[in-house]
Phi, psi and omega in degrees: 000123179276148177231161176256047184294148175247172179309144173303147175293170188283154174294167181292134173068041176291149175286162174305331178289319177299316175302320182293316183296316174302321186286322180292322174295325181289310179300321182287327176291320180292303190265342191063228180264013187245044184300135186277342179263133165292152177298143180289153180292163178301324181294315178296319181295330185281347181246346181246125179298142179289126178304145175255165180291358175279340181308310183304323185293338183281345173256097183294343185267348179279129183275133175221183176294148181270076181079184189283350180245023180296117179294337183281342171290116181310332180290345180255012177289163184291152175305323180298311182293322176297323183288325178298312183293324181290327176296319179295318173304318181293318183296318176295323180293317177302317179302306189286333178276335169302318185292338183287331185247341182310309184296353178293332179290338180266014190298312185295324176295324187283324171304313184294319188285323184258351180064046183249171175283159175300321182300315183298326185290328185294345180292345174303325178273319186295320184290322176296314182285336177290332169298327178293329182290321186262335177306310182306334178296339181253317188281331174293304171304320182302315180294331178290318188279316186246353175105171179293306185309299179310321181289321174304314178300314179299304186305300185301314179297312177300310180302320176294315182293322185296347174294331177307321181292332182273323185286326187254005188304137180260351175207174193282332180296318179294324178296316186288323179292320179292331177293319173300315181289326176302314183288329179300317178279331186292336184286350181306306180298324178291332183275326193249341182298327176299321178292319177304321180291325174289327177297327193250336178256136174284166182304325180290331187245359187268005184299311179300313181292325174295321176297314179293319181300316184286331175294327180290343174294330176261346182288324183294309176303329182289320183294325189305300179295336179293308183292312184292333176296320178291323178292316185293324180280356180268185179290346183284161177281160171308332180295341181295332174307317178280333174290324176291320177297325179291322181296316175302312180297322182290325177296319180289327170300315177299315177301315177304317180292327181281321200247345189260108176271176177295143180222354180277117189307310183303324183290314179294328176285332173293320179294325179296311177303322176294317173300321176295319177293322183292325184289323182210082191300323184285312184296318191253019188296327182275359177293143181213159169250153185304326182297328180290342190248011179291157175276102185247026175288158179306314179297318182294316178296316179301322178294322180285328192264332185237307186288320185293313182305318183284331176294312179299322181297325182282331190261335190253107181295325181298309185293327179295313183289320181296317185293318177296314173303303178298329174297318178290327178295313186294321178296323181296323180303307177291335174296331180286342172298330176270336185279317186295327172299322180294316184287317190255334181267307189286319188266334186237004173077016179294161170273169179296321177298314178296322177301317178301324181304332182293339180288346175302327173301317175301315182295322175294323179292319178296329176288318179299315176308314180298319179293318177297325180295318176300319185291315180286351177254013185294335182280354192290318180301322178293327178288324181302316175292325180285325184257027177052038176090357180225078174291161178296130184305328184302339176294353180268359188273353188293332177294313183293333176298327175276317187293325186297304181300316182299325174304311184298313176307312179298321184291311183299311178309310183295317182291316188272354171253338180282326187298324188257120180291343173289344180268129182314144189298328184289342181290307175298324183295329180293332178296338182292340174288322183290321184293315184293321177297311183297312180301315183295314181298315181300317179293310180299315182296308185287326179290328177288323176295324173297320177299307185292334179284318189250350169049245185293356173247017180293329181291329174291315183299319178295321179302311189290312185298316180294323178295315182293316189284331170293319178296318173301315177291331177291326184278328184301314183299341180292339188227351188287328174301305175305322183293309182293329181279321184276320177280341190091146181302321187292316185283327178298311184286330172299316175305312182292325181295322176291324175300309180300323175292326172301315184277343184304322180293346188310305184300321177293323176290321179296320183301321180270320190247002180305310177310309183296323178292315183295328181304332177257012180279143173279328192257342178273122180297326174061036178301323184300323178302316177290320174299321181299317178299318180292322178291323175304310181299321182289320178294325181290325184296317174305313180296322182294314178302325178291000000 
């Protein structure tokens, strides 16, 4: 028998801070990072009382979870089921990012088939990544409205079918159009899988899942040139690169259809409300879920999915600098797809397949980065207990503090050893370990920092970040070959290295000044700052007693 139980009311005499913490926990559980309401302005907040977490209990018609052990709540699913869902998310992400880089190995064959210039051939990567720019505008709000699963069904099936247009293309125009559409649908897992992980894992336990998911964002691009290189060098046509991509996509889509349930709490609660009304229309006619009363007008959705992300990007210095840093790092990853053939094929006589094997170092490095991040996050469960569930976001920055300097070392190492063919191939190849490790650490650390900083507005922060970094990655392949050829690998890498050197102090500055910056933010809840004052007051009280 289902009930419309709501969260228990507050205990007697909770402090204002306790009420605020409980309210934020409740809203974060309902909306995740997709809160439909903008934070009130300081003027409004000063004259309007902050709603307390006891309000849901005062409305008996509002559907919520049936206590802490409700098995329909994704947070209460078994660990085995959670890891199964996480594995599906990782597989989908590996697949769609694999598709971004695999065709780079077929560039020369495509040029010969269609009689195009090298510059036009680079658009195979650029158009796909441009799809990554526009896709989040649809798949993010789509998952808010209909849930995660319907969006994955539409996107993954469409993405799989679109490989037909790439494998059977009779001209470059068809290939590029289908590449763009493929990227548009393929970005859905990158946009929403992070939300799925937040849906099912609590803050205390999601660290490993988040690290593995973030590593998968890089494993796909790394695997692409390796697999495609051997296909191109075999007796098979270059078109088999796309056939293999389609088979991989089809297998992941089938796994998703079978193993991935709906995980978005507002949609699950909406389904519960509908079941209750259907079971007893007369008794339960007034029952509702919060999701049903949200603003789903075109204006409201457009504000949350387009205006709010860029408003935050303009108003939030933390989001702006993190997005710029991550965009440069992501673009450098795609620049390597153009740089490695120059270093290892042109200068050292490697085959395309052998050149692809160099990316194994990037893959090992990204895996090492994930492991290091798990190690640097071991203290986090204790912090959650101490800080009442809301530790300072700056505690997420240790990985970036390691990754930033390592990235600079890796870039200079690659450039100044890769330029000279007299230096053995394995010397620049080893730099890929540093590059992979640093890229992974920077991504995991900063994206976790954004989640903890913006909490219920983290989806908007991620949308801005995803669009900007995808745009940067789409632009880089258009000029990196000319850049590495005309400037030389050493000086081109020096330019990237200087950029990395300028940005490397960012996590250290955020660690020191982040709380001060967040205190002036409209979108950062900053609960930890108020908890810090309470902890200081408690410590002073203890000292006075002693």
